[in-house]
Structure formats: structure tokens, C-alpha cells
N, C-alpha and C positions, 0 to 999 in steps of 0.2 A: 584604872592604875594604869601607867605605860610600858610602851614594849621595850626594852631594854637595848642598846646597841650588841645586834648579832643576834636575835632570839626571833627565831622562826614566826612568820606570821599565822593568823589563828584559821586562813583558811586554806587547812590540807585537806587532802586529797581522800575521799570515803573511803569505807570498806569497799575494796573490790567484788565480795559476795553479798553485802546492802545493794551496791548499785544492781548488781544482778536480780535481786530479791530473793535469793535462796540462802541455804544455811551452809555453814564450814563440811558440812557432811552430805554435800548435794552431789548427787553422780555426775558424769561427762552430759547421760541426757538430759536430765534436771536441765542442769545449765542450758542445755542447748534450746531445749524449749521454750526457756523464761527468756534468751537470749533476742530467739525469733519474733519473740510475742512483740519484745519492747523494743526490736529494731525498728519493724514493720508503724509500730505505734507514733516512735518520733522521727522514721527518717525525713529528709529534709524533702525529699518530692511528695511527700503528703503533706508537709508545714511550711510551705513557699515563704520565706523573707522572716522566720517564726527564729529567731538569734538562741532565745533558749532551747528550743527543740536541735537544732543544731547541735548545742553543747553536749547535752543531756547523749544526743547519738554517739558523738566522740565518745563519752565516757563509758558506756555502754560498751562500744567497740573494744577500746583500752581494757577495760575489767576482761570480757570474755575471751580476748587475745593470750591474756595472761594463763585466765584459770582452765584454759580448753589444752594446754599441753601441763604434761604432766610433770617435766624438769620447771618448768616458769612456777606453777601452782604449789609446788613443793619447796623452792624457792619462796614465793612469797607466804607462805605458811608460815615459816622459820624467820624470818627478818623482815616481812613486812612491806611497804613500800620502797623502802631503803634497797632493798634488793637489786633495784631497777632505778634508782638513781646515780647520776653523774659520779663515778669513781667508784663504782659497784657494779652496775648492771654491763654497762660497757667493756669493763674489765676484763677481770677474771672470769667472770661469768657467762658471758658473753649474751646477757636475756636484752631483750629491747620489744616494744612492741612493734607489731609487724601488722599493719594498716591492711595492707593489702589481701594478707591471706582473711581478714576480719571482712573486707568484703566480698570476699571467693565465699564465704559460708552468709551472709547476707542474703547473696543472688541467689546460692543452692535454696534457701528456704524460700524466699520469694518467687522466683522465677525458674526454678525447677532445674537452674543449670548446674552441673556437678563443678568440684573443685578439688581440692587436693584429696579430700577423705574420700571421695568417690573413686578417684584412680589407683590412691594406695588400695582399697579391698579389690580390686581387679574385676571390680564388677561394674562396667561401662553400659549408661543406657542408651539402648538403640535410637536410631532416626527415626524421626518423623514423618509419616507417608500422605502424598495427597493424592486424592483419586476425584476426576473431575464426571459428573454424574447427568446426560441431560435428561428432562421428564417434559410431560405433556401437562399444560395446562389443567387436564384433567386429573390428570396424578396430585396436580398440586390443590386440586380441590378437596378430592377425596381422602386425601394421605394414601401412602403405600408403601408397603413392603417389600422390598427392593433384592436381587441377589447380585453381589460383587466379585469377581474373580478377579487375584492379582496376584504376581511371581512376590515374593517375598522373604526374608531372612527370619527364618524360624532357629527355636532352642536345637541344636543336634540334640538327636534322640539317640545316638550311639554313646557319647559321653556325657548326657544330660545337662551339657551346656559348660561344661567346667574346660573341655579345651583338651584336656588332658587323656590318654590313653584308657580305655577299659580298663578295671583293674588298676590302675596309678591316680596319683594325687598331685596337683600342684604345688609346690614347695616354698616354704619363704625363701624370699631372697636375701639371701644372706651378704651382700653388699650396701643392703640398707635397712636391715632388719628387720621388712615388712613393711616398714614406714614410706616408701614410693618416694621420699625425697633424702636429700643427703645436707648435713650442715655442713661448711668449712668456714673457720674462722681467721677474718686476714686481721696480721697488724695486733691482734688480742682486744681490739676494738669495734670491729663490724662483724656481725654473723651473717654470711651468703645461706640461702637456701634454693636448692635446684633440683628436678628432676630424677631420679636413678637412673643413668644411662643402660642398665643393666636390664632392669623390670619395667620401665618407658611409664616408672611411676604405679605401675600396679600391688607391686608389693610382694608379686607372686612371681613363679619361674614354671613354665611348664619345660623338663627335661624330656619329656617321652611324648610328644603330641599325639591328640586324635588322627588316627587316616582318611576319617570321613571327612571331619572340618579342617585338617590342617592346623590345628589347633586355638582356632578361632571361637569356636562355643555354637557354630551356628551354620546352616547350609540355606540352601534356597528352596524354595517349596511354592507352589501354586495354590491358592487358598480360597477357598469359598466364605462370603462373608453375609450375613444375612444385616441391611441396613433398612430401617423402621423412619419414614418421612411422613413426620405430622400434617393435616391439614393446616393449609393455608401461609405455607413456606414460599418465601418470593425468589426471585432471580438472586442468584448469587451467597444463598443462605451457606452456612458452613453447619455440619454435623461432625462432631467429636466424637472417635469411638475409643476409648480410653486402654490402653494395653496392646490395639491391633499393628502398630506398626512395627518396626524392623526390630526382630531380636536382638537382644543388647548380647555387647561383645563377653564372652566365658561366664554366662549365665546369669549377667547385668537385666536390669527391667528393661520392660521391650517399650518401645516409642508410641506416639498415637498413630491413628490412621485419622486424615480428616476426608470427609468428602463433601465437594463446593458442588452447589445444586445450580445448573442455566435452565432456563425455560424456555422447551422450543415456539416457534412462531403457530401462531390458532390461526385458522383460516377466518375467525366469523368476530373473534373480540380480541380488544387491545386490552392489558390490565394495567391501571395506576393504584398501586397499591389494594387497597383490597377493593378497590372501583374495577367496573368492567365497563369496556365502552362498546358500542356496535353502531356502523353505521344501515341503513336500511333505505334503498331507492324507491321512492313511488312514485305515482304517475300525476301527471300536470293536474287534471281531473280529480285524482283522491285530494290532491292539496289545495285545490280549489271548493270543492263540494262537500269536503269532510269524507270520513271512512273507517275503516280498522282493518287491521293485518297481524299476523300470529309471530311468534318471533322465537326462536329457541333460547332456553339459556341454561347456562352451563352444568345446573344440574340435571340434566335431560329433559325437562320438563318444558311445556308452551307457554307462553304467556302475549296476552292479548293486549294490543297498544291500540288505541283510541284514537283516530287524527281527526281535527276539528278544521270547519270549516276556514280556507282561507288562511290556511297552515303555509311558512315560509320554509325555502331550503334552509337547511342547517338545524333547525329546529332542536331543542334534545327534549326526551323524554323518560321520565325518573321513575324505575320502576324499583323500590325498597326491598333490602334483604337479598335481591337478585346475584350480589357481586360473590364476592370470595370471603371467606371464611377468613379469622385474626386470628393468627397463629397463637396459640395457648389462650385463647378467649370465647365467651361462648355469645359472639356475635357475628356479621354478616357487613360485608360492606354492600354497593349498591350498584346497579345497572343501568346505563344510560346510553338509551337508545336514538342516534342522531337520524332524523329523515332528510335524503337529497332528493329534491326535486327531479325527476328528469327528462330530459327535452327528449321529445316525441323526433325520430328519425325515421328516415325512408316513408314518408307518408304517400299515401297511394292519392289519384287527381281529386277524387271526392271527398279527402280529409283533408287536402287543401284547400280547396274550396269553402267548406265548412270553419276554417282557423279565420280565412280570410274574411268570410262574411261576420263570423265572433270579433274580431279586428275593426270591423266598421261598424256594431253594437255597443263597441266595448268606451265607456264615459269616465269621469274623474274618478266615481266610485269605485269603477271596479278596479282601477289600476294607480291608487292615492300613491303611492312611492316615486311610482312613473312619473306619474303628470307633478307632484311635489317637485320633483329632481329637477324636469325641465322649466318649469315655472323661474326656478332659482336661477338656470343657465341662461332663461332669457335675462332676466333681471341683470345679472353679473356684467352681459354683452353690452344692456343698453347704459348701468352706469359708466362702463368704461370707454363706449362713444361721447359722451355726455361730458367725460372729464377732457378727453382728447380735444 
């Protein structure tokens, strides 16, 4: 059957309750939980280039923006989508989809950033704190329970964080009726919303502030915290202590404390991930004749390294499992010992004579690399002379 002139197309908007996957009797909390779940699922950043997800995301935001507002929800329950169509929503009722407020809710859900809802409750989240801690390589190997002392804002004990003088309570702001936001309709078409200038968006005012904290609900105090550093941490590792940051304003939730670790330089070892590297000088005689030596490991034990005869300077020896533990894994790295052949210095007359005698007795077999190199040099100059 064809569509007659003036008939609405079949692509009508879906029911907002259906979009959010909730019943019409759903509470505000039920809708918020469903909205956050759907918004995170169809967010464009998680579905790059997917136009269907982008359209679905906009539809979810539009539905939630209407239903989360008591006045808009009542109008929708009575008139349906017609309450917000041109000629009705923009005129007498002054309703419309506030896309910015919908985004403030998704940021609050995904990133923990407070929007208008958080401000209207008067409970503002405290700031996150950072503490830099330097530990030794041995601490990183075995782990450590460290004590941290830092001054920070804590909940005022006198007023229990309310900001009001003991025996009194904050009162609902009469200017915004506790919403923290004020709406103004201009020209009968646009509805503007701004922060209440009286309560600064908190929804409450304190007529008699607490003398201890001056109405902020928090005071400064030095605290001592225990930090568990697990084995295997690396330079730059960040440890988060939830709720140990700055106290919130007027009883709001506390922020988090982040411990940033740095490793002090070690006199023997250099670290490369889970592996350790160590340079050990050996004598020319040991390199030529072979031998062995002891080297300390990070766990406090000693390991023996056998040096075969004819060892070159720079050769590395691997000691399996003697490195650092891997964070949150039951395995360890390796330790690499690099030998450096040390040239004798401050020789006595007799030592010089012996070395000179050794040099006379040396042959191509005792110094194959030097013999090969100078042979190539001789050939190079000989070819250059012939070409000239």
C-alpha cells in the first residue's frame, strides 16, 4: 500500500524506555545503570568508523537525557515523542535534548569525572595526589612494605565533613530548590541552564559554617600510610591507593594517592627489564689461559663463572634465572656477566722483559685476529699502489 500525501514515514522514533532497555516503572538509578552500560558499549571511541554504533550512541543519549529529567519524563509519559517535536517542545513546555548534559553523565560513568549531578549534591570529590618514592634495586627484587608520610586534606572531625557548625546542618538552597542549576526560558523557545550563583552548584548553603574548617568540611593533617611494593616493580611503576588522596569538600569522596617509583643507581648491576647486566674485569693471563671467578647476584648469593682460554674482552656469560622477578609472574630474568680484559699497568722491569720475550715468541697462531687484520691492511695498500 502506498503512502498518501502528508502521511508520516514508517521510520518513527523508538520508545525511549525500549532504547534504554528498561521498563516504564524503572527508577532513576535503574536507568542510569543501563545507560552507562549501553553508552560504553556503543561509544564512538570504542567503535571507530562504525556509523551504526554512532547512531545508536546518539539515540541512547537522547533517550537518557529525556528520561533522567523528572519534568521531561512526565511530559514524555503523557504525550510521547510529540512532547518534544517542533511546535510543542520548543514552545510552551521548553523541553529539548541537552546533548551536553548527556555527555557529562557518560564522562562521570567512564572516567569518574563529576558533572552537574555531583555538584548538586554538594559532595565534591577530593583531588588526586602524587608521591615520588625512590627505592633500591634490592627492594625491587624482594618487594617492600614502605611507610609514606605526607600532609593532605582529611575530613573535618568537628563537623564530620558537612562544613556546618556542630549541631547544625546545611540547608537546601532556596534559589535553586536544591538542584544546583537554574533554568531560564528565553523568547519562549530556548531553555538555558546555568550553575546556581548562590550555592555554586552544590544545592545546599551553610548559614553557620564550622569554625574548625571554615565551612570546607576538611582540614590539613599529616598522615602515615603503608605502601606494599611487590617484587619485580620497574622504574616508573605507579601504585594507586584508592581513597587515600585529598578529602572531598563537605563530606565528598576522597581522591586517590598515586605512588610513582624510581630505582636508584646500583654500584654493580644495570637493569634491562627483568635481566641484569654486570661488567667484571679479568687479567690478561686469565683471558689467555682460562680460569674462573665469583660474582655476586642480586639475591645475595655468589655464582661462579668459568672463563675458557682465549676469551676476548667483551664476551658475555649468561647465568639463567639470576635476574629480576617478573611482576605478578612466577618467573625471573637472567643475569649477564660481561668480561673486560684489563691491560697491565705500572709494570716492573722484570715484567716488561717477560712481556717483550713473549712478544718475540708470539706467532700467527697466538694472535690470529691481529695477524689477519694486518694482512688485510698490507693487501689494501698493495692494491692501491698497483691501481695508482
